[in-house]
C-alpha positions as CSV (number, residue, x, y, z in Angstrom):
1,X,0.1,74.3,-63.2
2,X,2.4,71.4,-64.0
3,X,4.7,73.7,-65.9
4,X,4.8,76.0,-62.8
5,X,6.2,73.3,-60.6
6,X,8.6,72.0,-63.2
7,X,10.0,75.5,-63.5
8,X,10.3,75.8,-59.7
9,X,11.7,72.4,-58.8
10,X,14.6,70.1,-59.8
11,X,14.3,68.3,-63.1
12,X,13.4,65.0,-61.3
13,X,10.3,66.8,-59.9
14,X,9.1,67.3,-63.5
15,X,9.3,63.6,-64.2
16,X,7.7,62.7,-60.9
17,X,4.8,65.1,-61.5
18,X,4.3,63.9,-65.0
19,X,4.4,60.2,-64.1
20,X,2.2,60.5,-61.0
21,X,-0.5,62.4,-62.8
22,X,-0.2,60.1,-65.8
23,X,-0.8,57.2,-63.5
24,X,-3.9,58.9,-62.2
25,X,-5.3,59.3,-65.7
26,X,-4.6,55.7,-66.6
27,X,-6.3,54.5,-63.4
28,X,-9.3,56.7,-64.0
29,X,-10.3,54.9,-67.2
30,X,-13.1,52.3,-66.7
31,X,-11.8,48.7,-66.6
32,X,-11.8,46.8,-69.8
33,X,-12.1,50.0,-72.0
34,X,-9.2,51.3,-74.0
35,X,-8.9,55.0,-74.6
36,X,-10.1,56.0,-78.0
37,X,-7.6,57.4,-80.6
38,X,-7.0,61.1,-80.3
39,X,-7.7,61.4,-84.0
40,X,-10.9,63.0,-85.0
41,X,-12.5,66.3,-85.6
42,X,-13.4,68.9,-83.0
43,X,-17.1,68.2,-83.9
44,X,-16.7,64.5,-83.1
45,X,-15.2,65.4,-79.8
46,X,-18.1,67.6,-78.9
47,X,-20.5,64.8,-79.8
48,X,-18.8,62.4,-77.4
49,X,-20.3,61.4,-74.1
50,X,-17.2,62.7,-72.3
51,X,-17.7,66.2,-73.7
52,X,-21.4,66.3,-73.0
53,X,-21.0,65.1,-69.4
54,X,-18.1,67.3,-68.4
55,X,-19.1,70.5,-70.2
56,X,-22.6,70.7,-68.8
57,X,-21.5,73.3,-66.1
58,X,-24.3,74.8,-64.2
59,X,-26.8,75.4,-67.0
60,X,-27.4,71.7,-67.6
61,X,-27.4,70.2,-64.1
62,X,-29.8,67.3,-63.7
63,X,-33.1,68.2,-61.9
64,X,-32.4,65.5,-59.3
65,X,-29.0,67.0,-58.3
66,X,-28.8,67.1,-54.5
67,X,-28.5,70.6,-52.9
68,X,-27.7,71.7,-49.5
69,X,-25.3,73.5,-47.2
70,X,-22.5,71.9,-45.2
71,X,-20.2,73.4,-42.6
72,X,-17.0,71.6,-41.6
73,X,-14.6,72.8,-39.0
74,X,-11.3,71.3,-38.1
75,X,-10.4,72.3,-34.5
76,X,-7.0,72.2,-32.8
77,X,-5.9,68.6,-32.4
78,X,-5.7,69.0,-28.6
79,X,-9.4,69.6,-28.5
80,X,-10.5,66.6,-30.6
81,X,-7.7,64.0,-30.5
82,X,-4.6,64.3,-28.3
83,X,-4.5,66.9,-25.5
84,X,-0.7,67.0,-25.6
85,X,-0.5,68.0,-29.3
86,X,-0.9,71.5,-30.7
87,X,1.2,71.5,-33.9
88,X,1.4,70.7,-37.6
89,X,-2.0,70.9,-39.2
90,X,-3.2,73.1,-36.4
91,X,-6.7,73.9,-37.6
92,X,-8.9,75.1,-40.4
93,X,-12.4,74.6,-41.8
94,X,-14.6,75.3,-44.8
95,X,-18.2,76.2,-45.7
96,X,-19.7,74.2,-48.6
97,X,-22.7,75.0,-50.7
98,X,-23.9,72.1,-52.9
99,X,-26.2,72.3,-55.9
100,X,-26.6,74.6,-58.9
101,X,-24.4,77.7,-58.4
102,X,-26.1,81.0,-58.2
103,X,-23.0,83.3,-57.7
104,X,-20.9,84.6,-60.6
105,X,-17.7,83.4,-58.9
106,X,-19.1,79.9,-58.4
107,X,-20.2,79.7,-62.0
108,X,-16.9,80.9,-63.3
109,X,-14.8,78.4,-61.2
110,X,-17.1,75.6,-62.1
111,X,-16.8,76.3,-65.8
112,X,-13.0,76.3,-65.5
113,X,-13.2,72.9,-63.7
114,X,-15.5,71.6,-66.4
115,X,-13.0,72.7,-69.1
116,X,-10.1,70.9,-67.3
117,X,-12.2,67.7,-66.8
118,X,-13.1,67.8,-70.5
119,X,-9.5,68.2,-71.5
120,X,-8.2,65.4,-69.3
121,X,-11.1,63.0,-69.8
122,X,-10.7,59.8,-71.9
123,X,-13.6,60.0,-74.4
124,X,-14.6,56.4,-73.6
125,X,-15.1,57.1,-70.0
126,X,-18.8,58.1,-70.1
127,X,-20.1,55.8,-72.9
128,X,-22.6,54.1,-70.7
129,X,-25.9,56.0,-70.4
130,X,-27.3,57.8,-67.4
131,X,-24.3,59.9,-66.3
132,X,-25.2,62.9,-64.2
133,X,-23.1,65.7,-62.7
134,X,-23.4,67.2,-59.2
135,X,-21.7,70.5,-58.1
136,X,-20.3,72.1,-55.0
137,X,-18.7,75.4,-54.0
138,X,-16.6,76.0,-50.9
139,X,-14.6,78.6,-49.0
140,X,-12.2,77.8,-46.3
141,X,-8.9,78.2,-44.5
142,X,-5.9,76.0,-43.6
143,X,-3.4,76.7,-40.8
144,X,-0.1,75.0,-40.0
145,X,2.3,75.7,-37.1
146,X,5.5,74.3,-35.5
147,X,5.4,72.6,-32.1
148,X,6.8,75.6,-30.1
149,X,4.2,78.3,-30.5
150,X,6.0,80.6,-28.0
151,X,9.1,81.0,-30.2
152,X,9.1,84.3,-32.1
153,X,11.9,83.4,-34.4
154,X,12.4,80.7,-37.1
155,X,12.3,77.2,-35.6
156,X,14.8,75.3,-37.8
157,X,14.1,71.6,-38.2
158,X,10.4,72.0,-37.4
159,X,7.4,72.7,-39.7
160,X,7.1,76.4,-40.8
161,X,4.0,78.5,-40.1
162,X,1.8,78.3,-43.2
163,X,-1.7,79.2,-44.2
164,X,-4.1,79.3,-47.1
165,X,-7.4,81.1,-47.6
166,X,-9.2,79.4,-50.5
167,X,-12.2,79.0,-52.7
168,X,-13.0,75.7,-54.4
169,X,-15.5,74.0,-56.7
170,X,-16.1,70.3,-56.9
171,X,-17.9,67.9,-59.3
172,X,-19.1,64.3,-59.0
173,X,-20.0,62.2,-62.0
174,X,-22.2,59.2,-61.3
175,X,-24.2,56.6,-63.3
176,X,-26.6,54.1,-61.8
177,X,-25.4,51.5,-64.3
178,X,-21.7,51.9,-63.4
179,X,-19.7,50.8,-60.3
180,X,-17.2,53.6,-60.9
181,X,-17.7,57.3,-59.8
182,X,-15.5,60.2,-60.7
183,X,-14.7,63.3,-58.6
184,X,-12.8,66.4,-59.4
185,X,-12.1,69.8,-57.8
186,X,-10.4,73.1,-58.5
187,X,-9.1,75.2,-55.7
188,X,-7.7,78.7,-55.9
189,X,-6.3,80.5,-52.8
190,X,-3.8,82.8,-51.3
191,X,-0.8,81.7,-49.1
192,X,0.8,83.8,-46.4
193,X,-1.9,86.3,-45.5
194,X,-1.4,88.0,-42.1
195,X,-5.1,87.3,-41.3
196,X,-4.2,83.7,-40.5
197,X,-2.4,85.0,-37.3
198,X,-5.6,86.8,-36.3
199,X,-7.8,83.8,-36.9
200,X,-5.6,81.4,-34.8
201,X,-5.0,83.9,-32.1
202,X,-8.8,84.4,-31.7
203,X,-9.4,80.7,-31.5
204,X,-6.7,80.2,-29.0
205,X,-8.1,83.0,-26.8
206,X,-11.5,81.2,-26.9
207,X,-9.9,78.0,-25.7
208,X,-7.3,79.6,-23.4
209,X,-4.5,78.1,-25.4
210,X,-0.9,79.3,-26.0
211,X,-0.8,82.3,-28.3
212,X,1.4,81.8,-31.5
213,X,4.3,84.2,-31.8
214,X,6.0,83.3,-35.1
215,X,3.4,84.1,-37.8
216,X,5.7,86.8,-39.3
217,X,7.9,83.9,-40.6
218,X,5.1,82.0,-42.4
219,X,5.4,80.6,-45.9
220,X,4.9,83.3,-48.5
221,X,4.5,85.9,-45.8
222,X,2.6,88.9,-47.2
223,X,0.5,86.8,-49.6
224,X,0.9,84.8,-52.8
225,X,-1.7,83.2,-55.0
226,X,-1.8,79.4,-55.4
227,X,-4.0,76.8,-57.2
228,X,-4.6,73.1,-57.3
229,X,-6.6,70.6,-59.5
230,X,-7.5,67.2,-58.1
231,X,-9.2,64.2,-59.6
232,X,-10.3,60.9,-58.1
233,X,-11.8,57.6,-59.3
234,X,-13.9,55.6,-56.8
235,X,-14.8,51.9,-57.4
236,X,-17.0,49.7,-55.4
237,X,-15.4,46.5,-54.1
238,X,-18.2,44.7,-52.3
239,X,-21.5,45.3,-50.4
240,X,-22.4,42.9,-47.6
241,X,-25.0,42.4,-44.9
242,X,-28.8,42.5,-44.8
243,X,-31.1,45.3,-45.8
244,X,-31.2,47.1,-42.4
245,X,-27.6,46.7,-41.3
246,X,-24.9,46.3,-43.9
247,X,-21.6,47.6,-45.1
248,X,-19.6,48.5,-48.2
249,X,-16.0,48.9,-49.2
250,X,-14.3,50.6,-52.1
251,X,-10.9,51.6,-53.4
252,X,-10.0,55.1,-54.7
253,X,-7.2,56.3,-57.0
254,X,-6.6,60.0,-56.8
255,X,-4.1,62.7,-57.7
256,X,-3.6,66.4,-57.6
257,X,-1.4,69.0,-59.3
258,X,-0.7,72.4,-57.8
259,X,-0.2,73.6,-54.2
260,X,0.2,69.9,-53.2
261,X,1.2,67.5,-56.0
262,X,0.7,63.8,-55.3
263,X,-0.9,60.5,-56.3
264,X,-2.6,58.1,-54.0
265,X,-4.4,54.8,-53.6
266,X,-6.9,54.3,-50.8
267,X,-9.1,51.5,-49.3
268,X,-12.1,52.4,-47.2
269,X,-15.1,50.7,-45.6
270,X,-18.1,51.5,-43.5
271,X,-20.7,49.5,-41.6
272,X,-24.0,50.3,-39.9
273,X,-27.5,51.3,-40.8
274,X,-26.7,52.8,-44.2
275,X,-29.2,54.5,-46.5
276,X,-26.8,56.6,-48.7
277,X,-25.1,55.4,-51.9
278,X,-21.6,53.9,-51.5
279,X,-20.0,56.7,-53.5
280,X,-21.6,59.6,-51.5
281,X,-19.2,59.2,-48.6
282,X,-15.5,59.8,-49.5
283,X,-13.3,60.7,-46.5
284,X,-10.3,59.4,-48.4
285,X,-10.5,62.4,-50.7
286,X,-8.8,65.1,-48.6
287,X,-6.0,67.6,-48.6
288,X,-5.8,68.2,-44.9
289,X,-9.3,69.5,-45.1
290,X,-12.0,67.5,-47.0
291,X,-12.0,68.0,-50.8
292,X,-14.9,70.0,-52.1
293,X,-17.7,67.5,-52.7
294,X,-21.5,67.7,-53.3
295,X,-23.7,66.6,-50.4
296,X,-25.1,63.1,-50.4
297,X,-28.6,62.6,-51.8
298,X,-31.5,62.8,-49.3
299,X,-32.5,59.5,-47.7
300,X,-36.2,58.5,-48.0
301,X,-38.8,60.4,-46.0
302,X,-39.6,58.6,-42.8
303,X,-36.6,56.3,-43.1
304,X,-34.7,55.5,-39.9
305,X,-31.6,57.6,-39.2
306,X,-28.5,56.5,-41.0
307,X,-25.7,55.7,-38.5
308,X,-22.4,54.0,-39.4
309,X,-18.8,53.7,-38.4
310,X,-16.0,54.0,-41.0
311,X,-12.3,53.5,-41.4
312,X,-9.7,53.5,-44.1
313,X,-6.0,53.7,-45.2
314,X,-4.2,55.5,-48.0
315,X,-0.7,55.4,-49.5
316,X,0.6,58.6,-51.1
317,X,3.5,59.4,-53.4
318,X,4.1,63.2,-53.0
319,X,6.2,65.3,-55.3
320,X,5.6,68.8,-53.9
321,X,4.1,70.6,-50.9
322,X,3.9,74.4,-50.9
323,X,3.1,74.4,-47.2
324,X,6.7,73.1,-46.6
325,X,8.6,74.1,-49.7
326,X,7.1,77.5,-50.5
327,X,6.4,78.8,-54.0
328,X,8.0,81.8,-55.9
329,X,8.0,84.2,-53.0
330,X,10.9,84.0,-50.6
331,X,10.1,82.5,-47.2
332,X,12.1,82.5,-44.0
333,X,12.0,78.7,-43.6
334,X,11.4,76.1,-46.4
335,X,12.6,72.6,-47.0
336,X,14.1,71.0,-50.1
337,X,12.9,67.8,-51.8
338,X,15.6,65.8,-50.1
339,X,14.3,66.9,-46.7
340,X,10.8,65.5,-47.2
341,X,9.5,61.9,-47.2
342,X,8.1,61.2,-50.8
343,X,6.0,58.2,-49.6
344,X,3.4,58.8,-46.9
345,X,0.8,56.7,-45.1
346,X,-2.5,57.8,-43.8
347,X,-5.3,56.2,-41.7
348,X,-8.6,57.4,-40.4
349,X,-11.7,56.3,-38.5
350,X,-15.0,57.9,-37.4
351,X,-18.7,57.8,-37.1
352,X,-21.5,59.6,-39.0
353,X,-25.3,60.1,-38.5
354,X,-27.8,61.4,-41.0
355,X,-31.5,61.8,-40.7
356,X,-34.4,61.9,-43.2
357,X,-34.8,65.6,-42.5
358,X,-31.4,66.2,-44.1
359,X,-29.2,66.9,-41.1
360,X,-25.9,65.1,-40.8
361,X,-23.0,65.2,-38.3
362,X,-19.7,63.4,-38.5
363,X,-16.7,63.0,-36.3
364,X,-13.4,61.8,-37.8
365,X,-9.9,61.3,-36.4
366,X,-7.0,61.1,-38.9
367,X,-3.3,60.1,-38.7
368,X,-0.5,60.7,-41.2
369,X,3.1,59.6,-41.2
370,X,5.9,62.2,-40.8
371,X,6.3,64.6,-43.7
372,X,9.8,65.7,-42.7
373,X,12.6,63.2,-42.8
374,X,14.5,64.4,-39.8
375,X,14.7,67.0,-37.1
376,X,12.1,67.9,-34.4
377,X,9.5,68.2,-37.1
378,X,9.8,64.5,-38.1
379,X,6.7,63.3,-36.4
380,X,3.3,61.8,-37.3
381,X,0.4,64.2,-37.7
382,X,-2.9,63.6,-35.8
383,X,-6.0,65.7,-36.1
384,X,-9.7,65.5,-35.6
385,X,-12.7,67.1,-37.4
386,X,-16.4,67.7,-36.8
387,X,-18.6,68.3,-39.8
388,X,-22.2,69.3,-39.8
389,X,-24.4,69.4,-43.0
390,X,-28.0,70.1,-44.1
391,X,-29.3,68.8,-47.4
392,X,-32.6,69.7,-49.1
393,X,-35.0,68.0,-51.4
């Protein structure tokens, strides 16, 4: 995928992508451990903890892996955040299934993700014992629009119409003896399908909102495949408070290559009646919609409901965004590298409640600094989301 974007973009993009993802791999190594030499036989590599952990796929999942179903929907911003805004990241959602995969498609994508994780993994990463792998599979949609939905032509200077229908798999590598957790995901999708117009028009009829008129000018109109690989490293900073009410904070280094290519560093914290592990909640891992993640482990039977507030910030260095720059297929409106802000800021806050029966509900509001450097489209992005999930023992 990196070669794809180097071919499509100016030569400085190639260096940016390589450096950003290289930084991610350096940050993803446990502190105090140097990567082992690449020398060694293939047999030695297969005997390494890294190979054993990342190549387990579905057949070797731990029996205690949490399973469940989660549904997350991102509604129009004017319904969940600001009633005056109906633009930019206009909506979307995903359905996530967590646990051992049963479908052929889920198994195939997960094995592909395991192969990539194995290839990019420093062999010293999983030397400590007790590492386990959890899996998730998701399907979803993303929708982007300009501010003026009544315009039937191209709105120069504003965000183009864009959409993606996608399938995604995610993995989480955890160990009780380590304060570091690793997440990864692989997403395949299609940009530019006309069905995006139908989906948004239907939602706007339900909410009596303005009907969009410019979908014929969306990025990659007619359809074009796309893909993205992402990886993240979470590390606990501190846990504080007594047993009933307490908080935790962490920092996360992440990066992605593909549809959106970027590297980021985030700080996040939560406080309340918390029963779930610190690593089980990761709102900082998102690409407009939440990255595909396994559901959190069940809290103890009969335990009081988990209720907490959370907030965080993230700094991003972005090299490429297909939703603004397009891919191979010609689009009516795209933006060059020089028209986009390479450095972005992000902040979020919200609340979540989970019960011992496995039900959970979350509300989140998120802000991002302007992606376009100038023009009417140079504005901050605000959106809200509501997510509902059910996990099983």
